[in-house]
C-alpha positions as YAML, in Angstrom:
chain: A
units: angstrom
residues:
- id: 1
  name: UNK
  ca: [89.18, 71.19, 72.73]
- id: 2
  name: UNK
  ca: [85.74, 69.99, 73.91]
- id: 3
  name: UNK
  ca: [85.55, 67.69, 70.87]
- id: 4
  name: UNK
  ca: [88.90, 66.11, 71.77]
- id: 5
  name: UNK
  ca: [87.74, 65.49, 75.35]
- id: 6
  name: UNK
  ca: [84.46, 64.01, 74.11]
- id: 7
  name: UNK
  ca: [86.34, 61.66, 71.78]
- id: 8
  name: UNK
  ca: [88.69, 60.64, 74.58]
- id: 9
  name: UNK
  ca: [85.69, 59.95, 76.84]
- id: 10
  name: UNK
  ca: [84.26, 57.65, 74.15]
- id: 11
  name: UNK
  ca: [87.58, 55.79, 73.97]
- id: 12
  name: UNK
  ca: [87.70, 55.52, 77.77]
- id: 13
  name: UNK
  ca: [84.19, 54.07, 77.87]
- id: 14
  name: UNK
  ca: [85.34, 51.19, 75.65]
- id: 15
  name: UNK
  ca: [88.58, 50.43, 77.52]
- id: 16
  name: UNK
  ca: [88.90, 47.41, 79.80]
- id: 17
  name: UNK
  ca: [89.61, 48.17, 83.47]
- id: 18
  name: UNK
  ca: [93.37, 47.38, 83.31]
- id: 19
  name: UNK
  ca: [93.79, 49.95, 80.51]
- id: 20
  name: UNK
  ca: [91.70, 52.47, 82.45]
- id: 21
  name: UNK
  ca: [93.95, 51.98, 85.47]
- id: 22
  name: UNK
  ca: [97.00, 52.56, 83.29]
- id: 23
  name: UNK
  ca: [95.44, 55.74, 81.81]
- id: 24
  name: UNK
  ca: [94.59, 56.90, 85.34]
- id: 25
  name: UNK
  ca: [98.27, 56.44, 86.28]
- id: 26
  name: UNK
  ca: [99.25, 58.56, 83.24]
- id: 27
  name: UNK
  ca: [96.96, 61.50, 84.05]
- id: 28
  name: UNK
  ca: [97.26, 61.48, 87.85]
- id: 29
  name: UNK
  ca: [100.81, 60.18, 88.31]
- id: 30
  name: UNK
  ca: [99.64, 57.60, 90.87]
- id: 31
  name: UNK
  ca: [97.86, 54.28, 91.07]
- id: 32
  name: UNK
  ca: [94.06, 54.22, 91.05]
- id: 33
  name: UNK
  ca: [92.56, 53.07, 94.33]
- id: 34
  name: UNK
  ca: [89.46, 51.83, 92.52]
- id: 35
  name: UNK
  ca: [88.81, 49.18, 89.92]
- id: 36
  name: UNK
  ca: [85.28, 50.40, 89.24]
- id: 37
  name: UNK
  ca: [84.96, 51.11, 85.51]
- id: 38
  name: UNK
  ca: [82.51, 54.03, 85.68]
- id: 39
  name: UNK
  ca: [84.42, 55.67, 88.52]
- id: 40
  name: UNK
  ca: [87.69, 55.45, 86.60]
- id: 41
  name: UNK
  ca: [86.14, 56.84, 83.41]
- id: 42
  name: UNK
  ca: [84.66, 59.78, 85.31]
- id: 43
  name: UNK
  ca: [87.84, 60.56, 87.27]
- id: 44
  name: UNK
  ca: [90.02, 60.38, 84.16]
- id: 45
  name: UNK
  ca: [87.53, 62.53, 82.24]
- id: 46
  name: UNK
  ca: [87.48, 65.09, 85.03]
- id: 47
  name: UNK
  ca: [91.28, 65.24, 85.11]
- id: 48
  name: UNK
  ca: [91.52, 65.60, 81.34]
- id: 49
  name: UNK
  ca: [89.02, 68.45, 81.45]
- id: 50
  name: UNK
  ca: [90.93, 70.15, 84.27]
- id: 51
  name: UNK
  ca: [94.19, 69.84, 82.35]
- id: 52
  name: UNK
  ca: [92.57, 71.28, 79.22]
- id: 53
  name: UNK
  ca: [90.34, 73.99, 80.71]
- id: 54
  name: UNK
  ca: [91.56, 74.64, 84.24]
- id: 55
  name: UNK
  ca: [90.40, 73.61, 87.69]
- id: 56
  name: UNK
  ca: [87.60, 74.89, 89.90]
- id: 57
  name: UNK
  ca: [87.66, 78.55, 90.84]
- id: 58
  name: UNK
  ca: [89.18, 79.43, 94.19]
- id: 59
  name: UNK
  ca: [85.68, 80.30, 95.42]
- id: 60
  name: UNK
  ca: [84.35, 76.86, 94.45]
- id: 61
  name: UNK
  ca: [87.32, 75.15, 96.09]
- id: 62
  name: UNK
  ca: [86.74, 77.18, 99.27]
- id: 63
  name: UNK
  ca: [83.05, 76.16, 99.31]
- id: 64
  name: UNK
  ca: [84.02, 72.50, 98.89]
- id: 65
  name: UNK
  ca: [86.38, 72.81, 101.89]
- id: 66
  name: UNK
  ca: [83.57, 74.41, 103.94]
- id: 67
  name: UNK
  ca: [81.23, 71.53, 103.11]
- id: 68
  name: UNK
  ca: [83.92, 69.00, 104.03]
- id: 69
  name: UNK
  ca: [84.46, 70.72, 107.40]
- id: 70
  name: UNK
  ca: [80.70, 70.64, 108.02]
- id: 71
  name: UNK
  ca: [80.94, 66.96, 108.99]
- id: 72
  name: UNK
  ca: [81.07, 67.45, 112.77]
- id: 73
  name: UNK
  ca: [79.08, 64.74, 114.49]
- id: 74
  name: UNK
  ca: [78.48, 63.30, 117.92]
- id: 75
  name: UNK
  ca: [77.22, 59.73, 118.12]
- id: 76
  name: UNK
  ca: [78.18, 58.78, 121.68]
- id: 77
  name: UNK
  ca: [75.41, 58.53, 124.25]
- id: 78
  name: UNK
  ca: [76.22, 60.83, 127.20]
- id: 79
  name: UNK
  ca: [77.11, 59.01, 130.41]
- id: 80
  name: UNK
  ca: [74.07, 58.58, 132.62]
- id: 81
  name: UNK
  ca: [71.60, 59.20, 129.77]
- id: 82
  name: UNK
  ca: [68.20, 57.86, 130.85]
- id: 83
  name: UNK
  ca: [67.14, 55.04, 128.62]
- id: 84
  name: UNK
  ca: [63.42, 54.48, 128.27]
- id: 85
  name: UNK
  ca: [63.20, 51.54, 125.90]
- id: 86
  name: UNK
  ca: [59.68, 50.69, 127.04]
- id: 87
  name: UNK
  ca: [58.09, 47.39, 126.17]
- id: 88
  name: UNK
  ca: [58.10, 47.75, 122.40]
- id: 89
  name: UNK
  ca: [59.07, 44.46, 120.80]
- id: 90
  name: UNK
  ca: [61.36, 44.55, 117.82]
- id: 91
  name: UNK
  ca: [59.88, 43.39, 114.54]
- id: 92
  name: UNK
  ca: [63.23, 42.38, 113.09]
- id: 93
  name: UNK
  ca: [66.96, 42.55, 113.45]
- id: 94
  name: UNK
  ca: [68.34, 45.93, 114.42]
- id: 95
  name: UNK
  ca: [71.24, 47.33, 112.42]
- id: 96
  name: UNK
  ca: [74.35, 47.05, 114.62]
- id: 97
  name: UNK
  ca: [75.63, 50.38, 113.28]
- id: 98
  name: UNK
  ca: [72.75, 52.24, 114.97]
- id: 99
  name: UNK
  ca: [73.21, 53.54, 118.50]
- id: 100
  name: UNK
  ca: [70.90, 52.35, 121.26]
- id: 101
  name: UNK
  ca: [67.34, 53.60, 121.58]
- id: 102
  name: UNK
  ca: [67.26, 57.00, 123.27]
- id: 103
  name: UNK
  ca: [70.58, 58.14, 121.81]
- id: 104
  name: UNK
  ca: [70.75, 61.54, 120.17]
- id: 105
  name: UNK
  ca: [72.76, 61.94, 117.00]
- id: 106
  name: UNK
  ca: [74.23, 65.41, 116.51]
- id: 107
  name: UNK
  ca: [75.72, 66.77, 113.31]
- id: 108
  name: UNK
  ca: [76.70, 70.23, 112.12]
- id: 109
  name: UNK
  ca: [75.04, 71.04, 108.83]
- id: 110
  name: UNK
  ca: [75.05, 74.47, 107.22]
- id: 111
  name: UNK
  ca: [75.91, 76.51, 110.28]
- id: 112
  name: UNK
  ca: [73.48, 74.70, 112.61]
- id: 113
  name: UNK
  ca: [73.51, 71.65, 114.83]
- id: 114
  name: UNK
  ca: [71.02, 68.97, 113.81]
- id: 115
  name: UNK
  ca: [69.75, 66.58, 116.51]
- id: 116
  name: UNK
  ca: [68.01, 63.28, 115.78]
- id: 117
  name: UNK
  ca: [66.69, 60.98, 118.50]
- id: 118
  name: UNK
  ca: [66.95, 57.23, 117.97]
- id: 119
  name: UNK
  ca: [63.59, 55.62, 118.74]
- id: 120
  name: UNK
  ca: [62.77, 51.95, 119.29]
- id: 121
  name: UNK
  ca: [61.14, 52.04, 115.86]
- id: 122
  name: UNK
  ca: [62.54, 54.82, 113.70]
- id: 123
  name: UNK
  ca: [63.90, 58.29, 114.38]
- id: 124
  name: UNK
  ca: [62.63, 61.67, 115.53]
- id: 125
  name: UNK
  ca: [63.76, 64.94, 114.00]
- id: 126
  name: UNK
  ca: [62.18, 68.38, 114.45]
- id: 127
  name: UNK
  ca: [59.14, 66.84, 116.16]
- id: 128
  name: UNK
  ca: [58.44, 64.38, 113.33]
- id: 129
  name: UNK
  ca: [58.98, 60.62, 113.18]
- id: 130
  name: UNK
  ca: [60.87, 59.02, 110.31]
- id: 131
  name: UNK
  ca: [61.29, 55.35, 109.42]
- id: 132
  name: UNK
  ca: [64.91, 55.66, 108.33]
- id: 133
  name: UNK
  ca: [67.98, 57.84, 108.80]
- id: 134
  name: UNK
  ca: [68.03, 58.34, 105.04]
- id: 135
  name: UNK
  ca: [64.58, 59.93, 105.25]
- id: 136
  name: UNK
  ca: [65.84, 62.22, 108.03]
- id: 137
  name: UNK
  ca: [68.92, 63.17, 105.99]
- id: 138
  name: UNK
  ca: [66.67, 63.94, 103.00]
- id: 139
  name: UNK
  ca: [64.44, 66.15, 105.18]
- id: 140
  name: UNK
  ca: [67.50, 68.03, 106.43]
- id: 141
  name: UNK
  ca: [69.34, 68.49, 103.13]
- id: 142
  name: UNK
  ca: [66.63, 68.28, 100.49]
- id: 143
  name: UNK
  ca: [68.76, 65.73, 98.63]
- id: 144
  name: UNK
  ca: [69.15, 61.95, 98.71]
- id: 145
  name: UNK
  ca: [71.69, 60.71, 101.24]
- id: 146
  name: UNK
  ca: [72.61, 57.40, 102.79]
- id: 147
  name: UNK
  ca: [71.52, 58.21, 106.35]
- id: 148
  name: UNK
  ca: [74.23, 56.11, 108.00]
- id: 149
  name: UNK
  ca: [76.86, 57.93, 105.94]
- id: 150
  name: UNK
  ca: [75.32, 61.37, 106.55]
- id: 151
  name: UNK
  ca: [75.39, 60.84, 110.31]
- id: 152
  name: UNK
  ca: [78.87, 59.28, 110.31]
- id: 153
  name: UNK
  ca: [77.72, 55.83, 111.42]
- id: 154
  name: UNK
  ca: [79.44, 54.15, 108.49]
- id: 155
  name: UNK
  ca: [82.26, 54.98, 106.12]
- id: 156
  name: UNK
  ca: [82.30, 54.86, 102.35]
- id: 157
  name: UNK
  ca: [83.56, 51.46, 101.30]
- id: 158
  name: UNK
  ca: [87.06, 51.38, 99.88]
- id: 159
  name: UNK
  ca: [87.49, 49.71, 96.53]
- id: 160
  name: UNK
  ca: [88.92, 46.21, 96.65]
- id: 161
  name: UNK
  ca: [92.56, 45.98, 95.74]
- id: 162
  name: UNK
  ca: [93.19, 44.35, 92.39]
- id: 163
  name: UNK
  ca: [96.79, 43.41, 92.98]
- id: 164
  name: UNK
  ca: [98.23, 40.76, 90.73]
- id: 165
  name: UNK
  ca: [99.04, 37.66, 92.66]
...
């Protein structure tokens, strides 16, 4: 069975995107929302493996749901929050997705609330200064994260529609 899946993965890797989208439709029963080759190959491969060997255990599915629920976040500055922006001059353009200096980002992560203060230049977490939100997210999780995504300041980009026209 593993050999058959491996051979199918090799075939998928050589298919053009329109054929991958058609194969996706066959195994999932719906249109693919992505036209990204590697994503389609991986999703189809995953589905084929699930169909052949079974899905995640109930315990693993429960853990995935817990992680998904762990995305609580507060990004709004409380009314009347004292802003002390000081006289620090900006060295470049500020990302519009970031809240104003002095804001506190809050996020639930693994049974605790994480708080990060937005500074004029960087961020403060647990008494330490970081240059980027990604560095803060890495310090919190121990893994690489897009900091804006981790703190809910941006969404994952949707794949562009490849509708025939």
